[in-house]
C-alpha positions in Angstrom: 69.5 67.0 10.9 72.8 66.6 12.4 73.3 65.5 16.1 73.4 69.2 17.1 70.0 69.7 15.5 71.3 71.8 12.6 70.5 71.1 8.9 73.2 69.5 6.9 74.3 71.3 3.8 74.0 69.3 0.5 75.7 70.9 -2.5 76.9 70.0 -6.0 80.1 71.2 -7.6 82.0 70.5 -10.8 85.0 68.2 -10.3 88.5 69.6 -10.8 91.7 67.8 -11.8 92.6 67.6 -8.1 89.6 65.2 -7.7 90.9 62.5 -9.9 91.8 60.1 -7.0 88.3 60.7 -5.5 86.6 60.1 -8.9 88.4 56.8 -9.4 87.5 55.8 -5.9 83.8 56.5 -6.7 84.1 54.5 -9.9 85.5 51.5 -7.9 82.7 51.8 -5.3 80.1 51.9 -8.0 81.6 48.8 -9.6 81.4 47.0 -6.3 77.8 47.9 -6.0 77.1 46.8 -9.5 79.0 43.6 -8.9 81.4 44.5 -11.7 84.6 45.4 -9.8 86.5 42.9 -11.9 85.9 45.1 -15.0 87.6 48.3 -13.6 91.0 48.7 -15.2 91.0 52.5 -15.3 94.0 54.3 -13.7 94.2 57.8 -12.3 96.2 58.7 -15.5 93.3 57.4 -17.7 90.7 59.3 -15.7 92.8 62.5 -15.7 93.3 62.3 -19.5 89.6 61.6 -20.2 88.3 64.3 -17.9 91.0 67.0 -17.9 93.2 66.3 -20.9 93.5 68.4 -24.0 90.2 67.0 -25.3 88.0 66.2 -22.4 85.5 63.4 -23.2 83.3 63.6 -20.1 82.6 65.8 -17.0 81.9 65.0 -13.4 79.7 66.6 -10.8 80.3 65.9 -7.1 77.6 65.8 -4.5 78.9 67.1 -1.2 77.4 66.8 2.3 78.7 69.5 4.6 81.5 70.0 2.1 82.6 66.3 2.0 82.0 64.5 -1.4 79.5 61.7 -1.0 78.5 61.0 -4.6 79.2 61.7 -8.2 77.7 61.9 -11.7 79.9 61.3 -14.8 78.3 62.5 -18.0 79.0 63.5 -21.6 77.2 64.9 -24.6 75.3 62.8 -27.0 73.3 63.9 -30.0 69.8 63.2 -31.3 69.6 63.3 -35.1 65.8 63.2 -35.0 65.6 66.3 -32.8 68.7 67.9 -34.2 70.0 68.8 -30.7 72.5 67.5 -28.2 71.7 65.6 -25.2 73.5 64.6 -22.0 74.2 60.9 -21.3 74.7 60.0 -17.7 77.3 57.3 -17.6 77.6 56.8 -13.9 75.6 58.0 -10.8 76.7 56.9 -7.4 76.0 58.0 -3.8 77.8 56.4 -0.9 75.5 54.3 1.3 75.8 56.6 4.3 74.5 59.5 2.2 71.6 57.7 0.4 68.1 59.0 1.1 69.4 62.5 1.9 68.8 63.9 -1.6 72.2 63.7 -3.1 71.1 61.6 -6.1 68.2 63.9 -6.8 70.5 66.9 -6.5 73.0 65.5 -8.9 70.2 64.7 -11.5 68.7 68.2 -11.0 72.2 69.6 -11.7 72.4 67.6 -14.9 68.9 68.6 -15.9 69.8 72.3 -15.4 73.1 71.8 -17.3 71.1 70.1 -20.2 68.6 73.0 -20.2 71.3 75.7 -20.2 73.2 73.9 -23.0 70.1 73.6 -25.2 70.0 69.8 -24.9 66.8 68.0 -25.8 67.1 65.2 -23.2 69.0 63.4 -20.5 69.6 59.7 -21.0 71.1 56.8 -18.9 71.0 53.1 -18.4 70.3 51.1 -15.3 71.0 47.4 -14.6 67.7 45.6 -14.7 68.1 44.1 -11.2 68.8 47.5 -9.6 65.2 48.0 -8.2 66.1 50.8 -5.7 67.5 52.9 -8.6 64.7 52.1 -11.0 62.1 53.1 -8.4 64.1 56.4 -7.7 64.2 57.2 -11.5 60.5 56.5 -11.9 59.6 58.8 -9.0 61.5 61.6 -10.8 59.4 61.0 -13.9 61.9 59.1 -16.0 60.5 56.7 -18.5 62.2 53.4 -19.4 63.1 53.0 -23.1 62.2 49.3 -23.1 61.9 49.2 -26.9 65.6 49.7 -27.3 68.3 47.1 -26.8 71.8 48.3 -26.0 74.7 46.7 -27.8 78.4 46.9 -27.2 81.4 46.2 -29.3 84.6 45.9 -27.2 87.8 43.9 -26.9 88.8 41.5 -29.7 85.5 42.1 -31.6 86.2 45.8 -31.7 89.8 45.2 -32.8 88.7 42.8 -35.5 86.2 45.3 -36.9 88.7 48.2 -36.7 91.2 46.0 -38.6 88.7 45.3 -41.4 88.8 48.9 -42.7 91.4 49.8 -45.3 
């Protein structure tokens, strides 16, 4: 309830190109929360090209409280060869501290679940840092199941360049 006693409106909308500055701000706020701010090198031009360029690589949904963006979900399609269907991979989910506990995170995930269903996707996947107990608890309450038998690997930087250079 707001101070006037009225219910506050929580909505979700797709991001537009005009939201690039906001999206990058959310990315930086998430990085601070995850203690990884030193890894953010993305620029507005990078984000614009990735989300709204000729071949978009990801999409963003914005959670808004009374019309003001308070959180975001950045996602893209994956594919399950075993199921033979696409999935959605949630790369980032973040809600600003002042809006936590109001349902914005749940609304964003419900939006992604609906999007996955409408697109014929078999699943919705994401990763969470092992120390992030508030998020882990939230995901478990939604019915998400940890895929603890899988270990995530990453090839980046010089190792990626070396491997790329090893191909004729």
